[in-house]
Phi, psi and omega in degrees: 000121184279151179259131183289163182299320182293322175294322179295316177297320180295319180294318178296319179298319175298319180294322177295326178290320183286317181265040180286178183298316178298322181287326175297318176297322178294321178293320177296326181292324177296320178293321179296326178299316176298317178297318180298314182294324179293318182294323177292319178300325179270007178063031171265072195287324180295314178294326178295324178296317181296317179298316178300317180295317177300314181296315178297325178296317181293336174300315181292319180299314186291325177296317180295314181300317180297317181284321182292320182252020175050056178243031177282125182233163176302315177303314181297321180294336176267317186291315184301303180294328180296314181294320178304315182288327175298313180297304184295307181295318180297315180297318178298318179298311179299315180294320179296338178277355181265122184303321181278000182281150176283348181270128181261165175301324179296322176297320181293318178300319178301312185293313180294318179299317181296315182297316179298318182296310182294323178297317179295320178293319179296315181301313182297308186289328178287333174292330178276357176093012183263152177271115182230042182283168186293139179262181181298319180295325178295322179291318177300322179299319179296317181297316181289324173299318176296320180293318175301316183292316182293316178295322176300316178299316179297318182296322182289341182289344177289139177294152177306126182083355179286124180300137179249131178306138184306318182294334178287322177294320176294320179296322179298312179300309181300312183293319180294310183287332173296319179295319182295314184295314182291330175296315175299312182301312184292328175297321179291323178299317178296319182294317178300316176299320181295320179297321180293320179295323179293324182289340183291000000 
């Protein structure tokens, strides 16, 4: 059965929409996440930090590009947050498993638990036709989590016994605890928003 020219053009258009620049960046970010986890497992923490920064940077770029050039797609709305959670949750889990890390298993549980909770709430309420998109606090949470992960990787890059500047130790403590506190706070805000939507 032959395909008409119009059908072929429509198929090509659909492929271009699915494999647009933002979705390509999200796919690249997923590959970078795999590389990042391998680097952490091999104790190449400084290289891991650089990969993490690039991956976090492409998250901002693909979101900006999708909005700026009206390339928001259904695939992108699924792929982008999925990859974000893989990178953040995976990095926190890997770091929490390292004895010398400032991140503890409890912190990783808080981060992963918050992401699972908000994802479940967003999925439910968007199916009901309600707006449950990320708020300013949620975006700040992402920034602080990325900062905590990057600083933690940089701190781990020091050799055992090598002196670490005091300001770096202070930055590590502040960034890690700020990320944990804002993670809890943003989760509470989403729960309150969900309760309000249920009561309507």
